[in-house]
N, CA and C atoms as an extended XYZ file, in Angstrom:
243
Properties=species:S:1:pos:R:3:atomname:S:1:resname:S:1:resid:I:1 pbc="F F F"
N        75.675      106.087       97.724 N   MET     1
C        74.990      106.106       98.958 CA  MET     1
C        73.860      107.191       98.967 C   MET     1
N        72.642      106.829       99.401 N   PRO     2
C        71.617      107.843       99.401 CA  PRO     2
C        71.952      108.994      100.282 C   PRO     2
N        71.283      110.112      100.061 N   ASP     3
C        71.391      111.273      100.937 CA  ASP     3
C        70.769      110.936      102.287 C   ASP     3
N        71.400      111.282      103.383 N   LEU     4
C        70.911      111.044      104.712 CA  LEU     4
C        70.313      112.317      105.309 C   LEU     4
N        69.337      112.097      106.153 N   THR     5
C        68.838      113.289      106.919 CA  THR     5
C        69.880      113.535      108.070 C   THR     5
N        69.752      114.627      108.725 N   GLU     6
C        70.664      114.961      109.830 CA  GLU     6
C        70.528      113.904      110.904 C   GLU     6
N        69.259      113.461      111.169 N   GLU     7
C        69.054      112.447      112.212 CA  GLU     7
C        69.709      111.145      111.820 C   GLU     7
N        69.512      110.732      110.542 N   GLU     8
C        70.131      109.483      110.068 CA  GLU     8
C        71.692      109.570      110.124 C   GLU     8
N        72.227      110.709      109.715 N   TYR     9
C        73.673      110.895      109.729 CA  TYR     9
C        74.184      110.821      111.153 C   TYR     9
N        73.534      111.459      112.101 N   ASP    10
C        73.914      111.416      113.491 CA  ASP    10
C        73.866      110.004      114.016 C   ASP    10
N        72.824      109.282      113.708 N   ALA    11
C        72.695      107.887      114.176 CA  ALA    11
C        73.782      107.024      113.635 C   ALA    11
N        74.116      107.172      112.324 N   LEU    12
C        75.178      106.387      111.675 CA  LEU    12
C        76.524      106.771      112.283 C   LEU    12
N        76.757      108.079      112.479 N   ASP    13
C        77.979      108.537      113.069 CA  ASP    13
C        78.177      107.958      114.460 C   ASP    13
N        77.164      107.958      115.269 N   GLU    14
C        77.236      107.417      116.626 CA  GLU    14
C        77.457      105.945      116.584 C   GLU    14
N        76.807      105.208      115.723 N   LEU    15
C        76.969      103.803      115.576 CA  LEU    15
C        78.431      103.443      115.184 C   LEU    15
N        78.988      104.124      114.198 N   LEU    16
C        80.322      103.860      113.711 CA  LEU    16
C        81.390      104.297      114.713 C   LEU    16
N        81.106      105.325      115.487 N   THR    17
C        82.057      105.803      116.472 CA  THR    17
C        82.128      104.962      117.717 C   THR    17
N        80.994      104.363      118.091 N   LYS    18
C        80.973      103.640      119.376 CA  LYS    18
C        80.967      102.116      119.153 C   LYS    18
N        81.015      101.597      117.920 N   THR    19
C        80.930      100.184      117.701 CA  THR    19
C        82.367       99.682      117.408 C   THR    19
N        82.704       98.648      118.134 N   THR    20
C        84.043       98.011      117.908 CA  THR    20
C        83.886       97.060      116.707 C   THR    20
N        84.730       97.107      115.762 N   PRO    21
C        84.657       96.234      114.625 CA  PRO    21
C        84.843       94.794      115.088 C   PRO    21
N        84.054       93.861      114.448 N   LYS    22
C        84.233       92.431      114.797 CA  LYS    22
C        85.252       91.808      113.912 C   LYS    22
N        86.078       90.948      114.446 N   VAL    23
C        87.079       90.245      113.682 CA  VAL    23
C        86.555       88.815      113.471 C   VAL    23
N        86.639       88.334      112.257 N   SER    24
C        86.079       87.005      111.954 CA  SER    24
C        86.877       85.862      112.605 C   SER    24
N        88.205       86.076      112.645 N   GLY    25
C        89.054       85.021      113.195 CA  GLY    25
C        89.210       83.831      112.273 C   GLY    25
N        88.745       83.950      110.996 N   ASP    26
C        88.907       82.811      110.110 CA  ASP    26
C        90.276       82.729      109.455 C   ASP    26
N        91.091       83.767      109.678 N   GLY    27
C        92.485       83.793      109.188 CA  GLY    27
C        92.579       84.037      107.674 C   GLY    27
N        91.458       84.358      107.088 N   LYS    28
C        91.459       84.504      105.568 CA  LYS    28
C        90.961       85.893      105.116 C   LYS    28
N        90.164       86.526      105.916 N   SER    29
C        89.566       87.768      105.449 CA  SER    29
C        90.040       88.949      106.256 C   SER    29
N        89.721       90.084      105.787 N   GLY    30
C        90.120       91.323      106.465 CA  GLY    30
C        91.350       91.905      105.929 C   GLY    30
N        91.500       93.219      106.035 N   PHE    31
C        92.667       93.918      105.487 CA  PHE    31
C        93.960       93.403      105.925 C   PHE    31
N        94.125       93.222      107.303 N   PHE    32
C        95.434       92.805      107.780 CA  PHE    32
C        95.778       91.382      107.413 C   PHE    32
N        94.752       90.500      107.300 N   MET    33
C        95.044       89.108      106.909 CA  MET    33
C        95.468       89.057      105.427 C   MET    33
N        94.808       89.889      104.579 N   LYS    34
C        95.125       89.866      103.197 CA  LYS    34
C        96.485       90.513      102.967 C   LYS    34
N        96.910       91.419      103.797 N   HIS    35
C        98.139       92.109      103.632 CA  HIS    35
C        99.159       91.812      104.668 C   HIS    35
N        98.882       90.734      105.403 N   LYS    36
C        99.878       90.283      106.393 CA  LYS    36
C       100.339       91.317      107.354 C   LYS    36
N        99.494       92.374      107.558 N   GLY    37
C        99.826       93.377      108.526 CA  GLY    37
C       100.885       94.347      108.111 C   GLY    37
N       101.396       94.196      106.913 N   ASN    38
C       102.494       95.135      106.463 CA  ASN    38
C       101.839       96.249      105.706 C   ASN    38
N       102.104       97.427      106.222 N   ILE    39
C       101.566       98.674      105.604 CA  ILE    39
C       102.715       99.540      105.191 C   ILE    39
N       102.710      100.035      103.983 N   ILE    40
C       103.697      101.017      103.562 CA  ILE    40
C       103.000      102.296      103.160 C   ILE    40
N       103.685      103.356      103.304 N   ILE    41
C       103.201      104.715      102.973 CA  ILE    41
C       103.859      105.134      101.671 C   ILE    41
N       103.110      105.534      100.665 N   VAL    42
C       103.698      105.919       99.401 CA  VAL    42
C       103.138      107.308       99.065 C   VAL    42
N       103.829      108.011       98.160 N   ASN    43
C       103.346      109.367       97.797 CA  ASN    43
C       102.113      109.210       96.904 C   ASN    43
N       101.466      110.353       96.590 N   ASP    44
C       100.208      110.328       95.817 CA  ASP    44
C       100.405      109.776       94.385 C   ASP    44
N       101.587      110.121       93.803 N   THR    45
C       101.856      109.647       92.430 CA  THR    45
C       101.943      108.091       92.402 C   THR    45
N       102.705      107.593       93.361 N   THR    46
C       102.854      106.140       93.398 CA  THR    46
C       101.514      105.445       93.688 C   THR    46
N       100.738      105.982       94.601 N   ALA    47
C        99.407      105.406       94.945 CA  ALA    47
C        98.507      105.447       93.753 C   ALA    47
N        98.508      106.590       93.038 N   THR    48
C        97.617      106.695       91.815 CA  THR    48
C        98.079      105.656       90.768 C   THR    48
N        99.362      105.550       90.569 N   TYR    49
C        99.876      104.594       89.559 CA  TYR    49
C        99.494      103.158       90.016 C   TYR    49
N        99.724      102.772       91.269 N   LEU    50
C        99.386      101.478       91.685 CA  LEU    50
C        97.900      101.150       91.533 C   LEU    50
N        97.055      102.097       91.906 N   ARG    51
C        95.588      101.899       91.769 CA  ARG    51
C        95.191      101.739       90.338 C   ARG    51
N        95.766      102.539       89.432 N   ALA    52
C        95.483      102.403       88.039 CA  ALA    52
C        95.904      101.043       87.449 C   ALA    52
N        97.126      100.662       87.819 N   ARG    53
C        97.630       99.375       87.362 CA  ARG    53
C        96.804       98.188       87.977 C   ARG    53
N        96.443       98.342       89.193 N   ALA    54
C        95.645       97.323       89.893 CA  ALA    54
C        94.300       97.140       89.159 C   ALA    54
N        93.652       98.256       88.808 N   ASP    55
C        92.390       98.197       88.143 CA  ASP    55
C        92.538       97.607       86.785 C   ASP    55
N        93.607       97.962       86.083 N   ALA    56
C        93.826       97.479       84.715 CA  ALA    56
C        94.187       95.987       84.659 C   ALA    56
N        94.910       95.514       85.683 N   THR    57
C        95.414       94.164       85.642 CA  THR    57
C        94.591       93.162       86.558 C   THR    57
N        93.646       93.739       87.291 N   HIS    58
C        92.858       92.926       88.251 CA  HIS    58
C        93.753       92.261       89.256 C   HIS    58
N        94.808       92.989       89.704 N   LYS    59
C        95.664       92.514       90.772 CA  LYS    59
C        95.592       93.548       91.835 C   LYS    59
N        95.999       93.122       93.038 N   SER    60
C        96.032       94.067       94.159 CA  SER    60
C        97.284       94.922       94.099 C   SER    60
N        97.272       96.106       94.702 N   PRO    61
C        98.545       96.872       94.763 CA  PRO    61
C        99.700       96.093       95.423 C   PRO    61
N        99.421       95.265       96.388 N   SER    62
C       100.384       94.440       96.993 CA  SER    62
C       101.038       93.444       96.063 C   SER    62
N       100.194       92.831       95.203 N   GLU    63
C       100.721       91.915       94.180 CA  GLU    63
C       101.611       92.645       93.215 C   GLU    63
N       101.248       93.867       92.820 N   LEU    64
C       102.038       94.629       91.878 CA  LEU    64
C       103.385       95.019       92.476 C   LEU    64
N       103.358       95.457       93.760 N   VAL    65
C       104.630       95.810       94.393 CA  VAL    65
C       105.517       94.553       94.513 C   VAL    65
N       104.943       93.427       94.848 N   ASP    66
C       105.691       92.190       94.949 CA  ASP    66
C       106.343       91.870       93.645 C   ASP    66
N       105.585       91.999       92.521 N   GLU    67
C       106.165       91.670       91.245 CA  GLU    67
C       107.270       92.617       90.883 C   GLU    67
N       107.123       93.919       91.194 N   MET    68
C       108.146       94.859       90.948 CA  MET    68
C       109.435       94.600       91.733 C   MET    68
N       109.271       94.233       92.940 N   VAL    69
C       110.412       93.950       93.802 CA  VAL    69
C       111.144       92.660       93.334 C   VAL    69
N       110.363       91.660       92.967 N   GLN    70
C       110.928       90.418       92.508 CA  GLN    70
C       111.726       90.649       91.161 C   GLN    70
N       111.169       91.562       90.290 N   GLU    71
C       111.862       91.899       89.085 CA  GLU    71
C       113.152       92.628       89.376 C   GLU    71
N       113.136       93.492       90.351 N   GLN    72
C       114.384       94.197       90.685 CA  GLN    72
C       115.380       93.288       91.322 C   GLN    72
N       114.940       92.346       92.115 N   ILE    73
C       115.930       91.363       92.672 CA  ILE    73
C       116.517       90.507       91.583 C   ILE    73
N       115.703       90.095       90.610 N   SER    74
C       116.214       89.309       89.488 CA  SER    74
C       117.196       90.108       88.690 C   SER    74
N       116.931       91.378       88.452 N   LEU    75
C       117.859       92.235       87.723 CA  LEU    75
C       119.180       92.428       88.415 C   LEU    75
N       119.114       92.640       89.745 N   SER    76
C       120.378       92.836       90.488 CA  SER    76
C       121.168       91.555       90.606 C   SER    76
N       120.430       90.426       90.669 N   ASP    77
C       121.119       89.126       90.664 CA  ASP    77
C       121.835       88.897       89.340 C   ASP    77
N       121.224       89.282       88.270 N   ALA    78
C       121.867       89.133       86.949 CA  ALA    78
C       123.073       90.020       86.783 C   ALA    78
N       123.026       91.181       87.367 N   LEU    79
C       124.176       92.105       87.271 CA  LEU    79
C       125.363       91.629       88.086 C   LEU    79
N       125.110       90.892       89.207 N   VAL    80
C       126.139       90.371       90.065 CA  VAL    80
C       126.891       89.286       89.369 C   VAL    80
N       126.238       88.510       88.553 N   ARG    81
C       126.822       87.348       87.916 CA  ARG    81
C       127.735       87.703       86.785 C   ARG    81
């Protein structure tokens, strides 16, 4: 992002502070639609790991967590049998 003058910064700050975000309503885009509204809080180490794995595998952190959980479910099911 280019350097802003004080006036440009103030105008941008005012715009972002006073503007209500628009929701598309298409049911496909936006953070909450992509993540189904489920937010989890993780520590910095976990977040760094997930971001690095996401970048390396071209998957979202949500996809990675889902894969890990599914793997753990499979392992625990195998132990029960």
